[in-house]
C-alpha positions as CSV (number, residue, x, y, z in Angstrom):
1,M,0.0,0.0,0.0
2,R,1.3,3.4,-0.9
3,R,1.8,5.8,2.0
4,N,0.9,9.4,1.9
5,G,3.8,11.8,1.5
6,L,4.8,14.5,4.0
7,F,2.8,17.2,2.1
8,A,-0.3,15.1,1.9
9,N,-0.2,14.3,5.6
10,A,0.4,18.0,6.5
11,F,-2.6,18.9,4.3
12,I,-4.8,16.3,6.0
13,I,-3.9,17.5,9.4
14,A,-4.4,21.2,8.5
15,F,-7.8,20.3,7.0
16,A,-8.9,18.4,10.1
17,L,-7.8,21.2,12.3
18,F,-9.7,23.7,10.2
19,M,-12.9,21.6,10.5
20,V,-12.6,20.9,14.2
21,A,-11.3,24.3,15.4
22,P,-14.6,26.2,15.3
23,I,-16.4,23.4,17.3
24,A,-13.5,23.3,19.8
25,I,-13.7,27.1,20.3
26,V,-17.5,27.0,20.9
27,V,-17.1,24.2,23.4
28,G,-14.3,26.1,25.1
29,V,-16.3,29.3,25.4
30,A,-19.1,27.3,27.0
31,F,-17.0,26.7,30.1
32,T,-16.1,30.3,30.6
33,P,-17.0,31.7,34.1
34,T,-17.4,35.3,32.8
35,G,-20.6,36.9,31.4
36,H,-19.2,37.5,28.0
37,L,-17.7,35.4,25.2
38,E,-14.1,34.6,26.0
39,F,-11.5,32.2,24.5
40,P,-9.5,30.8,25.9
41,P,-11.6,30.9,29.0
42,S,-10.0,32.4,32.1
43,G,-11.3,29.5,34.2
44,I,-13.5,26.4,34.1
45,S,-17.1,26.8,35.1
46,L,-20.4,25.0,34.6
47,R,-22.2,28.3,35.1
48,W,-23.6,28.5,31.6
49,F,-24.6,24.8,31.5
50,R,-26.7,25.4,34.7
51,A,-28.1,28.5,33.0
52,I,-29.7,26.2,30.4
53,L,-31.9,24.7,33.1
54,D,-33.0,28.2,34.1
55,N,-34.2,28.8,30.6
56,P,-37.1,26.5,29.9
57,D,-37.6,28.0,26.4
58,F,-34.4,26.3,25.3
59,I,-35.4,23.0,26.8
60,E,-38.9,23.2,25.2
61,A,-37.4,24.1,21.9
62,A,-34.9,21.2,22.1
63,I,-37.8,18.8,22.8
64,T,-39.7,20.2,19.8
65,S,-36.7,19.7,17.5
66,L,-36.3,16.1,18.7
67,Q,-39.9,15.4,18.0
68,I,-39.9,17.0,14.6
69,G,-36.6,15.3,13.7
70,V,-37.8,11.8,14.7
71,L,-41.1,12.1,12.9
72,S,-39.8,13.8,9.8
73,A,-36.9,11.3,9.4
74,T,-39.2,8.3,9.9
75,L,-41.9,9.6,7.5
76,A,-39.2,10.5,4.9
77,M,-37.8,6.9,5.0
78,F,-41.3,5.4,4.6
79,L,-41.5,7.5,1.4
80,A,-37.9,7.0,0.3
81,V,-38.0,3.1,0.3
82,P,-40.9,2.7,-2.1
83,A,-39.8,5.6,-4.2
84,A,-36.3,4.1,-4.5
85,L,-37.8,0.7,-5.4
86,A,-39.9,2.3,-8.1
87,I,-37.0,4.3,-9.6
88,T,-34.5,1.4,-9.6
89,R,-36.8,-1.5,-10.5
90,G,-39.5,0.2,-12.5
91,H,-39.6,0.9,-16.2
92,F,-42.1,3.6,-16.8
93,P,-42.2,7.0,-18.6
94,G,-41.1,9.9,-16.5
95,R,-38.9,7.9,-14.1
96,E,-36.0,10.3,-14.4
97,A,-38.4,13.2,-14.0
98,L,-39.7,11.6,-10.8
99,L,-36.2,11.3,-9.4
100,A,-35.4,14.9,-10.3
101,F,-38.6,16.0,-8.6
102,L,-37.9,14.1,-5.4
103,M,-34.3,15.5,-5.3
104,S,-35.3,19.0,-6.2
105,P,-35.3,20.4,-2.6
106,L,-31.5,20.1,-2.7
107,M,-31.5,22.5,-5.7
108,V,-34.0,25.1,-4.6
109,P,-32.6,27.9,-2.4
110,T,-33.7,27.5,1.2
111,V,-35.1,31.0,1.3
112,V,-37.3,30.3,-1.7
113,L,-38.4,27.1,0.0
114,G,-39.2,28.9,3.2
115,I,-41.4,31.5,1.5
116,A,-43.1,28.8,-0.6
117,F,-43.9,26.7,2.5
118,L,-45.2,29.8,4.3
119,R,-47.5,30.6,1.5
120,F,-48.7,27.0,1.2
121,L,-49.3,26.5,4.9
122,T,-51.2,29.8,5.1
123,M,-53.5,28.6,2.2
124,V,-54.3,25.2,4.0
125,G,-54.5,26.7,7.5
126,L,-51.4,25.0,9.0
127,T,-49.3,28.1,9.6
128,G,-47.1,27.6,12.6
129,S,-48.6,24.2,13.4
130,F,-46.6,21.2,14.5
131,M,-47.9,19.1,11.7
132,G,-47.1,21.8,9.2
133,L,-43.5,21.8,10.4
134,V,-43.2,18.1,10.2
135,L,-44.5,17.9,6.7
136,C,-42.1,20.7,5.5
137,H,-39.2,18.9,7.2
138,V,-40.2,15.7,5.4
139,I,-39.8,17.4,2.1
140,I,-36.5,18.9,3.1
141,V,-34.9,15.7,4.4
142,L,-36.4,13.2,1.9
143,P,-33.6,13.6,-0.7
144,Y,-30.9,12.6,1.9
145,G,-32.7,9.4,2.8
146,L,-33.6,8.7,-0.8
147,R,-30.0,9.1,-2.0
148,L,-28.7,6.4,0.4
149,V,-31.5,3.9,-0.3
150,L,-30.9,4.4,-4.0
151,A,-27.3,3.6,-3.5
152,S,-28.1,0.4,-1.6
153,L,-30.6,-0.8,-4.2
154,T,-28.3,0.0,-7.1
155,G,-25.5,-2.2,-5.7
156,L,-27.9,-5.1,-4.8
157,D,-27.4,-8.4,-6.5
158,R,-30.8,-9.5,-7.8
159,S,-30.0,-13.1,-8.5
160,V,-31.1,-14.2,-5.0
161,E,-34.5,-12.4,-5.6
162,K,-34.9,-14.2,-8.9
163,A,-34.1,-17.5,-7.3
164,A,-36.7,-16.9,-4.5
165,I,-39.4,-16.0,-7.1
166,A,-38.6,-19.1,-9.1
167,L,-39.1,-21.2,-5.9
168,G,-42.6,-19.6,-5.5
169,A,-42.0,-16.8,-3.0
170,S,-44.4,-13.9,-3.2
171,N,-43.3,-10.3,-3.9
172,W,-43.9,-9.4,-0.3
173,T,-41.8,-12.3,0.9
174,V,-39.0,-11.4,-1.4
175,F,-39.1,-7.8,-0.1
176,H,-39.1,-8.4,3.6
177,R,-36.9,-11.5,3.6
178,I,-34.3,-10.5,1.0
179,V,-34.5,-6.9,-0.2
180,L,-35.2,-5.2,3.1
181,P,-32.4,-6.8,5.1
182,S,-29.9,-6.0,2.3
183,I,-30.8,-2.3,2.2
184,I,-30.9,-1.8,6.0
185,P,-27.5,0.1,5.9
186,G,-29.0,2.6,3.5
187,I,-32.2,3.0,5.5
188,V,-30.4,3.4,8.8
189,G,-27.8,5.8,7.3
190,G,-30.6,7.8,5.5
191,W,-32.6,8.0,8.7
192,V,-29.7,9.3,10.7
193,L,-28.7,11.8,8.1
194,A,-32.4,13.0,7.7
195,F,-32.7,13.4,11.5
196,I,-29.5,15.4,11.8
197,T,-30.6,17.6,8.9
198,S,-34.0,18.2,10.4
199,F,-32.6,18.9,13.8
200,D,-30.2,21.4,12.4
201,E,-32.6,23.2,10.0
202,V,-33.0,26.9,10.6
203,T,-33.3,28.8,7.3
204,V,-36.6,27.3,6.2
205,T,-38.0,26.8,9.7
206,V,-37.7,30.4,10.7
207,F,-40.3,31.3,8.1
208,I,-43.0,28.8,9.4
209,V,-42.7,28.6,13.2
210,N,-44.6,30.4,15.8
211,P,-43.8,30.9,19.5
212,S,-45.4,27.5,20.5
213,T,-43.5,25.4,17.9
214,T,-40.1,27.1,17.9
215,T,-37.2,24.7,17.3
216,L,-33.8,24.8,19.0
217,P,-31.9,26.3,16.0
218,V,-34.5,29.1,15.6
219,R,-34.4,29.7,19.3
220,L,-30.7,30.1,19.2
221,F,-31.0,32.4,16.1
222,N,-33.5,34.6,17.9
223,H,-31.3,34.7,21.1
224,I,-28.2,35.7,19.1
225,A,-30.2,38.5,17.4
226,Q,-31.1,40.0,20.8
227,T,-27.9,39.3,22.8
228,T,-24.7,37.4,22.6
229,D,-23.6,35.6,25.8
230,P,-21.9,32.2,26.6
231,L,-25.4,30.7,27.0
232,V,-25.4,30.2,23.2
233,A,-22.1,28.4,23.4
234,S,-23.3,26.1,26.1
235,V,-26.4,25.2,24.3
236,S,-24.4,24.6,21.1
237,A,-21.9,22.4,23.1
238,V,-24.7,20.3,24.3
239,A,-26.1,19.9,20.8
240,V,-22.6,18.9,19.6
241,L,-22.3,16.3,22.4
242,F,-25.8,15.0,21.5
243,T,-24.8,14.5,17.9
244,V,-21.6,12.7,18.9
245,G,-23.7,10.6,21.2
246,V,-26.1,9.6,18.4
247,M,-23.2,8.6,16.2
248,I,-21.7,6.5,19.1
249,V,-25.0,4.7,19.6
250,V,-25.3,4.0,15.9
251,D,-21.7,2.7,15.8
252,R,-22.3,0.4,18.8
253,L,-25.7,-0.9,17.5
254,Y,-24.8,-1.2,13.8
255,G,-21.3,0.0,13.0
256,L,-20.5,3.2,11.2
257,D,-17.9,1.4,9.1
258,R,-20.5,-1.0,7.8
259,L,-23.0,1.9,7.4
260,L,-20.7,4.3,5.5
261,L,-18.1,2.1,3.8
262,E,-20.7,-0.1,2.1
263,E,-22.5,2.9,0.8
264,G,-19.2,4.2,-0.6
265,K,-18.7,0.9,-2.4
266,N,-22.2,1.0,-3.8
267,D,-21.6,4.5,-5.1
268,S,-18.4,3.4,-6.8
């Protein structure tokens, strides 16, 4: 195996530091004992982490974000699996147009999406509602889940399916005994990516929330617009730790190497 040269290793290290440095600074600021943003902190204090408990608005917004993320990611995967099956296995006019339509939220500017969602929700009477937020997030995160499921199905060997059908297995039996277990990495990876995308979404959400359905990113955005203090850093640090925790759980239950490397092989 060919090893990376000195320049390549230096570039990789510099790139990794460039990616991690902003997160490290935010986490460091969260431990400052002062009442203003300070890095490096003059001391170590949990003052601003305790302040989160004194701000129920942030806790309520975090719960709302979790609920929306779980529901939108789950609904998106229920749509992504049959859509991916139709696109990869079906032969019908407009198949490419259907794929482009489902992936179009990635190409439309988020501000345009936000205004369009606001107008549509106003017309159907769902402005600021929890259900309206979930439906909008489903549209936003669907392309991420669909992309990974498509990758899983594209690299799937269909000889086992044909053998099962030749032996008399029904289409449903072939799906839940052969196809579904084979594409689980794509489904799990798509769900995780969709959940993280929904949990982190702010540009579109800021157009369609109201005070009772404010998500955590929107709450942080509003807080920064009014004042800047280490409370924002402490909330952000907790969000970062939560994301890391989700990835650790997924790794322990399923394995990130299996989840990601297999998708990379399918793409290639």
